[in-house]
Structure formats: structure tokens, C-alpha cells
C-alpha positions in Angstrom: -43.3 73.4 -56.2 -41.4 75.9 -53.9 -42.3 75.8 -50.3 -43.2 79.5 -50.2 -45.9 78.9 -52.8 -47.4 76.1 -50.6 -47.4 78.3 -47.6 -49.0 81.2 -49.5 -51.7 78.9 -50.9 -52.4 77.5 -47.4 -52.7 81.1 -45.9 -55.0 82.3 -48.7 -57.3 79.2 -48.4 -57.3 79.6 -44.6 -58.2 83.3 -44.8 -60.9 82.7 -47.4 -62.4 79.8 -45.3 -62.3 82.0 -42.2 -64.0 84.9 -44.0 -66.7 82.6 -45.3 -67.3 81.1 -41.8 -67.4 84.6 -40.2 -69.3 86.7 -42.6 -71.6 84.5 -44.6 -74.7 83.4 -42.7 -75.2 79.6 -43.1 -76.4 76.8 -41.0 -73.8 75.2 -38.7 -74.1 71.9 -40.5 -73.5 73.4 -43.9 -70.4 75.2 -42.5 -69.1 72.0 -41.1 -69.6 70.2 -44.4 -67.9 73.1 -46.3 -64.9 73.0 -43.9 -64.5 69.2 -44.2 -64.6 69.4 -48.0 -62.1 72.2 -48.1 -59.7 70.4 -45.7 -59.9 67.2 -47.7 -59.3 69.1 -51.0 -56.3 70.9 -49.5 -54.9 67.7 -48.0 -55.2 65.9 -51.4 -53.6 68.9 -53.1 -50.7 68.9 -50.6 -50.2 65.2 -51.1 -50.1 65.7 -54.8 -47.8 68.7 -54.6 -45.3 66.7 -52.6 -45.5 63.7 -54.8 -47.0 61.4 -52.2 -50.3 60.9 -54.1 -49.0 60.8 -57.6 -50.5 62.6 -60.5 -54.0 63.9 -60.0 -54.5 64.3 -63.8 -55.4 60.6 -64.1 -58.5 61.1 -62.0 -61.6 61.5 -64.0 -65.1 62.3 -62.6 -68.0 61.3 -64.8 -67.5 60.0 -68.3 
């Protein structure tokens, strides 16, 4: 994956998260949980994109 694509995705995710935090009224605890979930998801995606984590297609949730 080209580095420019990674940078663009990080910028888009950051802007979307900022917009949600600024303009959608939520309790502070819910915003904190949302931020943590997004950061963990982006970190896992980055690790997978750079080949550190391996293939994420082998992870199954549920049955």
C-alpha cells in the first residue's frame, strides 16, 4: 500500500473523528469509548497494512 494512501486514510479518519467529537452531542464517556475504539481499529489497520500483524482475513468473529 503506498504511503500516500495511508496518510490520506489517517487524515480522513482524524477529520471524521474530530467532526463527531465537535458536532454530535454525546456523553463524555461515550466519546472516550468511541475514540479508543477508533484508535485501536486504526492501529490494527496500520499494523496489518505494513505487514507487522499479518493477514487480518484469518480473523473471524462469531461462527
